[in-house]
PDB file with SEQRES, HELIX, SHEET and CRYST1 records, atoms N, CA, C and O in Angstrom:
SEQRES   1 A   58  MET ALA ASP GLU LYS GLU VAL VAL LYS LYS LEU GLN GLU          
SEQRES   2 A   58  MET PHE PRO GLY GLY LYS ILE SER CYS THR GLU ALA ARG          
SEQRES   3 A   58  LYS ALA ALA GLU GLU LEU GLY VAL GLU THR ARG GLU MET          
SEQRES   4 A   58  GLY GLU LEU CYS ASP GLU ALA LYS LEU LYS ILE TYR GLY          
SEQRES   5 A   58  CYS GLU LEU GLY CYS PHE                                      
HELIX    1 AA1 GLU A    4  MET A   14  1                                  11    
HELIX    2 AA2 CYS A   22  LEU A   32  1                                  11    
HELIX    3 AA3 THR A   36  GLU A   45  1                                  10    
SHEET    1 AA1 2 LYS A  19  SER A  21  0                                        
SHEET    2 AA1 2 LYS A  49  TYR A  51  1                                        
CRYST1    1.000    1.000    1.000  90.00  90.00  90.00 P 1           1          
ATOM      1  N   MET A   1     129.090  98.919  84.650  1.00  0.00           N  
ATOM      2  CA  MET A   1     128.462  97.622  84.916  1.00  0.00           C  
ATOM      3  C   MET A   1     129.239  96.536  84.188  1.00  0.00           C  
ATOM      4  O   MET A   1     129.768  96.747  83.096  1.00  0.00           O  
ATOM      5  N   ALA A   2     129.292  95.407  84.799  1.00  0.00           N  
ATOM      6  CA  ALA A   2     129.918  94.242  84.185  1.00  0.00           C  
ATOM      7  C   ALA A   2     129.078  93.773  83.005  1.00  0.00           C  
ATOM      8  O   ALA A   2     127.953  94.233  82.810  1.00  0.00           O  
ATOM      9  N   ASP A   3     129.625  92.870  82.234  1.00  0.00           N  
ATOM     10  CA  ASP A   3     128.906  92.309  81.098  1.00  0.00           C  
ATOM     11  C   ASP A   3     127.564  91.752  81.566  1.00  0.00           C  
ATOM     12  O   ASP A   3     127.495  91.038  82.566  1.00  0.00           O  
ATOM     13  N   GLU A   4     126.510  92.081  80.843  1.00  0.00           N  
ATOM     14  CA  GLU A   4     125.156  91.684  81.217  1.00  0.00           C  
ATOM     15  C   GLU A   4     125.017  90.171  81.388  1.00  0.00           C  
ATOM     16  O   GLU A   4     124.383  89.708  82.336  1.00  0.00           O  
ATOM     17  N   LYS A   5     125.607  89.403  80.474  1.00  0.00           N  
ATOM     18  CA  LYS A   5     125.506  87.943  80.554  1.00  0.00           C  
ATOM     19  C   LYS A   5     126.215  87.416  81.801  1.00  0.00           C  
ATOM     20  O   LYS A   5     125.766  86.450  82.419  1.00  0.00           O  
ATOM     21  N   GLU A   6     127.314  88.052  82.159  1.00  0.00           N  
ATOM     22  CA  GLU A   6     128.034  87.652  83.369  1.00  0.00           C  
ATOM     23  C   GLU A   6     127.198  87.928  84.612  1.00  0.00           C  
ATOM     24  O   GLU A   6     127.161  87.119  85.538  1.00  0.00           O  
ATOM     25  N   VAL A   7     126.534  89.067  84.623  1.00  0.00           N  
ATOM     26  CA  VAL A   7     125.689  89.427  85.767  1.00  0.00           C  
ATOM     27  C   VAL A   7     124.522  88.450  85.885  1.00  0.00           C  
ATOM     28  O   VAL A   7     124.195  88.006  86.985  1.00  0.00           O  
ATOM     29  N   VAL A   8     123.900  88.118  84.771  1.00  0.00           N  
ATOM     30  CA  VAL A   8     122.790  87.162  84.779  1.00  0.00           C  
ATOM     31  C   VAL A   8     123.257  85.815  85.319  1.00  0.00           C  
ATOM     32  O   VAL A   8     122.577  85.204  86.144  1.00  0.00           O  
ATOM     33  N   LYS A   9     124.407  85.356  84.858  1.00  0.00           N  
ATOM     34  CA  LYS A   9     124.957  84.081  85.326  1.00  0.00           C  
ATOM     35  C   LYS A   9     125.243  84.140  86.826  1.00  0.00           C  
ATOM     36  O   LYS A   9     124.938  83.197  87.556  1.00  0.00           O  
ATOM     37  N   LYS A  10     125.826  85.242  87.282  1.00  0.00           N  
ATOM     38  CA  LYS A  10     126.140  85.408  88.698  1.00  0.00           C  
ATOM     39  C   LYS A  10     124.862  85.399  89.531  1.00  0.00           C  
ATOM     40  O   LYS A  10     124.826  84.783  90.596  1.00  0.00           O  
ATOM     41  N   LEU A  11     123.824  86.066  89.068  1.00  0.00           N  
ATOM     42  CA  LEU A  11     122.543  86.088  89.790  1.00  0.00           C  
ATOM     43  C   LEU A  11     121.965  84.678  89.908  1.00  0.00           C  
ATOM     44  O   LEU A  11     121.441  84.299  90.956  1.00  0.00           O  
ATOM     45  N   GLN A  12     122.063  83.915  88.838  1.00  0.00           N  
ATOM     46  CA  GLN A  12     121.558  82.540  88.874  1.00  0.00           C  
ATOM     47  C   GLN A  12     122.341  81.699  89.871  1.00  0.00           C  
ATOM     48  O   GLN A  12     121.774  80.839  90.545  1.00  0.00           O  
ATOM     49  N   GLU A  13     123.645  81.946  89.968  1.00  0.00           N  
ATOM     50  CA  GLU A  13     124.474  81.225  90.932  1.00  0.00           C  
ATOM     51  C   GLU A  13     124.144  81.655  92.367  1.00  0.00           C  
ATOM     52  O   GLU A  13     124.090  80.825  93.274  1.00  0.00           O  
ATOM     53  N   MET A  14     123.927  82.946  92.558  1.00  0.00           N  
ATOM     54  CA  MET A  14     123.661  83.480  93.896  1.00  0.00           C  
ATOM     55  C   MET A  14     122.284  83.060  94.420  1.00  0.00           C  
ATOM     56  O   MET A  14     122.104  82.886  95.626  1.00  0.00           O  
ATOM     57  N   PHE A  15     121.317  82.898  93.517  1.00  0.00           N  
ATOM     58  CA  PHE A  15     119.936  82.602  93.903  1.00  0.00           C  
ATOM     59  C   PHE A  15     119.400  81.422  93.089  1.00  0.00           C  
ATOM     60  O   PHE A  15     118.530  81.597  92.236  1.00  0.00           O  
ATOM     61  N   PRO A  16     119.919  80.220  93.356  1.00  0.00           N  
ATOM     62  CA  PRO A  16     119.544  79.048  92.565  1.00  0.00           C  
ATOM     63  C   PRO A  16     118.084  78.622  92.730  1.00  0.00           C  
ATOM     64  O   PRO A  16     117.571  77.846  91.923  1.00  0.00           O  
ATOM     65  N   GLY A  17     117.427  79.113  93.747  1.00  0.00           N  
ATOM     66  CA  GLY A  17     116.028  78.744  93.971  1.00  0.00           C  
ATOM     67  C   GLY A  17     115.051  79.475  93.076  1.00  0.00           C  
ATOM     68  O   GLY A  17     113.856  79.177  93.087  1.00  0.00           O  
ATOM     69  N   GLY A  18     115.546  80.440  92.293  1.00  0.00           N  
ATOM     70  CA  GLY A  18     114.675  81.148  91.357  1.00  0.00           C  
ATOM     71  C   GLY A  18     113.900  82.298  91.966  1.00  0.00           C  
ATOM     72  O   GLY A  18     113.040  82.883  91.308  1.00  0.00           O  
ATOM     73  N   LYS A  19     114.197  82.635  93.233  1.00  0.00           N  
ATOM     74  CA  LYS A  19     113.506  83.747  93.882  1.00  0.00           C  
ATOM     75  C   LYS A  19     114.525  84.641  94.566  1.00  0.00           C  
ATOM     76  O   LYS A  19     115.567  84.179  95.029  1.00  0.00           O  
ATOM     77  N   ILE A  20     114.207  85.935  94.622  1.00  0.00           N  
ATOM     78  CA  ILE A  20     115.067  86.921  95.256  1.00  0.00           C  
ATOM     79  C   ILE A  20     114.165  87.977  95.887  1.00  0.00           C  
ATOM     80  O   ILE A  20     113.215  88.444  95.259  1.00  0.00           O  
ATOM     81  N   SER A  21     114.462  88.347  97.116  1.00  0.00           N  
ATOM     82  CA  SER A  21     113.654  89.376  97.770  1.00  0.00           C  
ATOM     83  C   SER A  21     114.083  90.752  97.264  1.00  0.00           C  
ATOM     84  O   SER A  21     115.162  90.914  96.693  1.00  0.00           O  
ATOM     85  N   CYS A  22     113.241  91.706  97.479  1.00  0.00           N  
ATOM     86  CA  CYS A  22     113.547  93.083  97.093  1.00  0.00           C  
ATOM     87  C   CYS A  22     114.835  93.538  97.777  1.00  0.00           C  
ATOM     88  O   CYS A  22     115.695  94.147  97.142  1.00  0.00           O  
ATOM     89  N   THR A  23     114.966  93.245  99.053  1.00  0.00           N  
ATOM     90  CA  THR A  23     116.161  93.630  99.801  1.00  0.00           C  
ATOM     91  C   THR A  23     117.402  92.977  99.214  1.00  0.00           C  
ATOM     92  O   THR A  23     118.433  93.628  99.049  1.00  0.00           O  
ATOM     93  N   GLU A  24     117.304  91.690  98.899  1.00  0.00           N  
ATOM     94  CA  GLU A  24     118.434  90.974  98.300  1.00  0.00           C  
ATOM     95  C   GLU A  24     118.781  91.548  96.930  1.00  0.00           C  
ATOM     96  O   GLU A  24     119.956  91.653  96.577  1.00  0.00           O  
ATOM     97  N   ALA A  25     117.762  91.920  96.158  1.00  0.00           N  
ATOM     98  CA  ALA A  25     117.988  92.470  94.819  1.00  0.00           C  
ATOM     99  C   ALA A  25     118.730  93.795  94.900  1.00  0.00           C  
ATOM    100  O   ALA A  25     119.657  94.036  94.127  1.00  0.00           O  
ATOM    101  N   ARG A  26     118.331  94.650  95.825  1.00  0.00           N  
ATOM    102  CA  ARG A  26     119.023  95.931  95.975  1.00  0.00           C  
ATOM    103  C   ARG A  26     120.468  95.726  96.423  1.00  0.00           C  
ATOM    104  O   ARG A  26     121.375  96.401  95.935  1.00  0.00           O  
ATOM    105  N   LYS A  27     120.679  94.795  97.352  1.00  0.00           N  
ATOM    106  CA  LYS A  27     122.033  94.507  97.839  1.00  0.00           C  
ATOM    107  C   LYS A  27     122.894  93.916  96.715  1.00  0.00           C  
ATOM    108  O   LYS A  27     124.047  94.310  96.538  1.00  0.00           O  
ATOM    109  N   ALA A  28     122.329  92.973  95.963  1.00  0.00           N  
ATOM    110  CA  ALA A  28     123.060  92.353  94.854  1.00  0.00           C  
ATOM    111  C   ALA A  28     123.400  93.392  93.789  1.00  0.00           C  
ATOM    112  O   ALA A  28     124.485  93.353  93.210  1.00  0.00           O  
ATOM    113  N   ALA A  29     122.486  94.315  93.529  1.00  0.00           N  
ATOM    114  CA  ALA A  29     122.744  95.370  92.549  1.00  0.00           C  
ATOM    115  C   ALA A  29     123.962  96.182  92.968  1.00  0.00           C  
ATOM    116  O   ALA A  29     124.823  96.495  92.145  1.00  0.00           O  
ATOM    117  N   GLU A  30     124.026  96.517  94.236  1.00  0.00           N  
ATOM    118  CA  GLU A  30     125.169  97.279  94.743  1.00  0.00           C  
ATOM    119  C   GLU A  30     126.460  96.474  94.619  1.00  0.00           C  
ATOM    120  O   GLU A  30     127.483  96.998  94.177  1.00  0.00           O  
ATOM    121  N   GLU A  31     126.410  95.207  95.007  1.00  0.00           N  
ATOM    122  CA  GLU A  31     127.597  94.340  94.959  1.00  0.00           C  
ATOM    123  C   GLU A  31     128.088  94.119  93.529  1.00  0.00           C  
ATOM    124  O   GLU A  31     129.292  94.030  93.287  1.00  0.00           O  
ATOM    125  N   LEU A  32     127.157  94.032  92.591  1.00  0.00           N  
ATOM    126  CA  LEU A  32     127.501  93.722  91.202  1.00  0.00           C  
ATOM    127  C   LEU A  32     127.706  94.974  90.348  1.00  0.00           C  
ATOM    128  O   LEU A  32     128.027  94.876  89.163  1.00  0.00           O  
ATOM    129  N   GLY A  33     127.522  96.142  90.949  1.00  0.00           N  
ATOM    130  CA  GLY A  33     127.716  97.380  90.210  1.00  0.00           C  
ATOM    131  C   GLY A  33     126.641  97.661  89.185  1.00  0.00           C  
ATOM    132  O   GLY A  33     126.910  98.195  88.108  1.00  0.00           O  
ATOM    133  N   VAL A  34     125.413  97.293  89.536  1.00  0.00           N  
ATOM    134  CA  VAL A  34     124.273  97.450  88.636  1.00  0.00           C  
ATOM    135  C   VAL A  34     123.311  98.475  89.241  1.00  0.00           C  
ATOM    136  O   VAL A  34     123.082  98.479  90.450  1.00  0.00           O  
ATOM    137  N   GLU A  35     122.755  99.334  88.401  1.00  0.00           N  
ATOM    138  CA  GLU A  35     121.763 100.286  88.893  1.00  0.00           C  
ATOM    139  C   GLU A  35     120.482  99.533  89.238  1.00  0.00           C  
ATOM    140  O   GLU A  35     120.122  98.549  88.591  1.00  0.00           O  
ATOM    141  N   THR A  36     119.808 100.021  90.272  1.00  0.00           N  
ATOM    142  CA  THR A  36     118.586  99.358  90.744  1.00  0.00           C  
ATOM    143  C   THR A  36     117.570  99.203  89.622  1.00  0.00           C  
ATOM    144  O   THR A  36     116.927  98.159  89.507  1.00  0.00           O  
ATOM    145  N   ARG A  37     117.422 100.223  88.802  1.00  0.00           N  
ATOM    146  CA  ARG A  37     116.413 100.156  87.738  1.00  0.00           C  
ATOM    147  C   ARG A  37     116.730  99.078  86.707  1.00  0.00           C  
ATOM    148  O   ARG A  37     115.823  98.568  86.050  1.00  0.00           O  
ATOM    149  N   GLU A  38     118.013  98.725  86.557  1.00  0.00           N  
ATOM    150  CA  GLU A  38     118.401  97.671  85.624  1.00  0.00           C  
ATOM    151  C   GLU A  38     118.250  96.281  86.246  1.00  0.00           C  
ATOM    152  O   GLU A  38     118.116  95.284  85.536  1.00  0.00           O  
ATOM    153  N   MET A  39     118.273  96.229  87.554  1.00  0.00           N  
ATOM    154  CA  MET A  39     118.263  94.951  88.255  1.00  0.00           C  
ATOM    155  C   MET A  39     117.001  94.148  87.945  1.00  0.00           C  
ATOM    156  O   MET A  39     117.075  92.929  87.787  1.00  0.00           O  
ATOM    157  N   GLY A  40     115.875  94.789  87.858  1.00  0.00           N  
ATOM    158  CA  GLY A  40     114.628  94.091  87.549  1.00  0.00           C  
ATOM    159  C   GLY A  40     114.708  93.365  86.212  1.00  0.00           C  
ATOM    160  O   GLY A  40     114.274  92.219  86.096  1.00  0.00           O  
ATOM    161  N   GLU A  41     115.259  94.028  85.212  1.00  0.00           N  
ATOM    162  CA  GLU A  41     115.401  93.424  83.892  1.00  0.00           C  
ATOM    163  C   GLU A  41     116.383  92.254  83.929  1.00  0.00           C  
ATOM    164  O   GLU A  41     116.150  91.216  83.309  1.00  0.00           O  
ATOM    165  N   LEU A  42     117.481  92.433  84.662  1.00  0.00           N  
ATOM    166  CA  LEU A  42     118.473  91.363  84.763  1.00  0.00           C  
ATOM    167  C   LEU A  42     117.897  90.158  85.498  1.00  0.00           C  
ATOM    168  O   LEU A  42     118.182  89.015  85.139  1.00  0.00           O  
ATOM    169  N   CYS A  43     117.095  90.409  86.517  1.00  0.00           N  
ATOM    170  CA  CYS A  43     116.447  89.302  87.232  1.00  0.00           C  
ATOM    171  C   CYS A  43     115.477  88.574  86.311  1.00  0.00           C  
ATOM    172  O   CYS A  43     115.377  87.348  86.359  1.00  0.00           O  
ATOM    173  N   ASP A  44     114.764  89.318  85.473  1.00  0.00           N  
ATOM    174  CA  ASP A  44     113.863  88.681  84.496  1.00  0.00           C  
ATOM    175  C   ASP A  44     114.664  87.764  83.573  1.00  0.00           C  
ATOM    176  O   ASP A  44     114.257  86.632  83.310  1.00  0.00           O  
ATOM    177  N   GLU A  45     115.795  88.253  83.086  1.00  0.00           N  
ATOM    178  CA  GLU A  45     116.634  87.446  82.193  1.00  0.00           C  
ATOM    179  C   GLU A  45     117.184  86.214  82.902  1.00  0.00           C  
ATOM    180  O   GLU A  45     117.361  85.161  82.290  1.00  0.00           O  
ATOM    181  N   ALA A  46     117.452  86.356  84.204  1.00  0.00           N  
ATOM    182  CA  ALA A  46     117.981  85.241  84.997  1.00  0.00           C  
ATOM    183  C   ALA A  46     116.868  84.315  85.475  1.00  0.00           C  
ATOM    184  O   ALA A  46     117.132  83.335  86.173  1.00  0.00           O  
ATOM    185  N   LYS A  47     115.631  84.618  85.104  1.00  0.00           N  
ATOM    186  CA  LYS A  47     114.451  83.830  85.510  1.00  0.00           C  
ATOM    187  C   LYS A  47     114.279  83.839  87.035  1.00  0.00           C  
ATOM    188  O   LYS A  47     113.905  82.833  87.638  1.00  0.00           O  
ATOM    189  N   LEU A  48     114.564  85.007  87.645  1.00  0.00           N  
ATOM    190  CA  LEU A  48     114.387  85.159  89.083  1.00  0.00           C  
ATOM    191  C   LEU A  48     113.120  85.955  89.360  1.00  0.00           C  
ATOM    192  O   LEU A  48     112.887  87.005  88.761  1.00  0.00           O  
ATOM    193  N   LYS A  49     112.319  85.450  90.261  1.00  0.00           N  
ATOM    194  CA  LYS A  49     111.101  86.124  90.685  1.00  0.00           C  
ATOM    195  C   LYS A  49     111.439  87.003  91.884  1.00  0.00           C  
ATOM    196  O   LYS A  49     111.948  86.513  92.892  1.00  0.00           O  
ATOM    197  N   ILE A  50     111.157  88.304  91.776  1.00  0.00           N  
ATOM    198  CA  ILE A  50     111.385  89.220  92.891  1.00  0.00           C  
ATOM    199  C   ILE A  50     110.126  89.239  93.748  1.00  0.00           C  
ATOM    200  O   ILE A  50     109.021  89.451  93.249  1.00  0.00           O  
ATOM    201  N   TYR A  51     110.314  89.013  95.051  1.00  0.00           N  
ATOM    202  CA  TYR A  51     109.170  89.021  95.971  1.00  0.00           C  
ATOM    203  C   TYR A  51     109.421  90.001  97.117  1.00  0.00           C  
ATOM    204  O   TYR A  51     110.554  90.423  97.345  1.00  0.00           O  
ATOM    205  N   GLY A  52     108.376  90.350  97.820  1.00  0.00           N  
ATOM    206  CA  GLY A  52     108.493  91.223  98.985  1.00  0.00           C  
ATOM    207  C   GLY A  52     108.965  92.613  98.609  1.00  0.00           C  
ATOM    208  O   GLY A  52     109.756  93.220  99.332  1.00  0.00           O  
ATOM    209  N   CYS A  53     108.482  93.127  97.473  1.00  0.00           N  
ATOM    210  CA  CYS A  53     108.922  94.446  97.014  1.00  0.00           C  
ATOM    211  C   CYS A  53     108.479  95.498  98.025  1.00  0.00           C  
ATOM    212  O   CYS A  53     107.306  95.583  98.388  1.00  0.00           O  
ATOM    213  N   GLU A  54     109.437  96.289  98.465  1.00  0.00           N  
ATOM    214  CA  GLU A  54     109.198  97.253  99.523  1.00  0.00           C  
ATOM    215  C   GLU A  54     108.938  98.663  99.014  1.00  0.00           C  
ATOM    216  O   GLU A  54     108.182  99.413  99.631  1.00  0.00           O  
ATOM    217  N   LEU A  55     109.549  99.027  97.906  1.00  0.00           N  
ATOM    218  CA  LEU A  55     109.470 100.411  97.444  1.00  0.00           C  
ATOM    219  C   LEU A  55     108.868 100.547  96.051  1.00  0.00           C  
ATOM    220  O   LEU A  55     108.777 101.656  95.523  1.00  0.00           O  
ATOM    221  N   GLY A  56     108.463  99.446  95.459  1.00  0.00           N  
ATOM    222  CA  GLY A  56     107.939  99.498  94.101  1.00  0.00           C  
ATOM    223  C   GLY A  56     109.038  99.694  93.060  1.00  0.00           C  
ATOM    224  O   GLY A  56     108.764 100.133  91.943  1.00  0.00           O  
ATOM    225  N   CYS A  57     110.289  99.369  93.425  1.00  0.00           N  
ATOM    226  CA  CYS A  57     111.413  99.540  92.500  1.00  0.00           C  
ATOM    227  C   CYS A  57     111.349  98.550  91.345  1.00  0.00           C  
ATOM    228  O   CYS A  57     111.837  98.832  90.251  1.00  0.00           O  
ATOM    229  N   PHE A  58     110.747  97.390  91.590  1.00  0.00           N  
ATOM    230  CA  PHE A  58     110.744  96.337  90.588  1.00  0.00           C  
ATOM    231  C   PHE A  58     109.336  96.080  90.146  1.00  0.00           C  
ATOM    232  O   PHE A  58     109.102  95.221  89.296  1.00  0.00           O  
TER     233      PHE A  58                                                      
END                                                                             
C-alpha cells in the first residue's frame, strides 16, 4: 500500500464532495492498492461518508 497520508489526500481529491458509494470505495481501493478492510478507515480519515453499502464491508 502507498503511504497512508498520500492515499487520504488522493481520496479527498477524487471525491471532493465528501461522499463515496460502496461501489466507488471498492473500486478506489483496488486502484490505490488498498485492502477493502482498510478502505473504511482511510475514508474516515479523509472525512468521506460511505453510502449505499452493499455488502456490509464498511
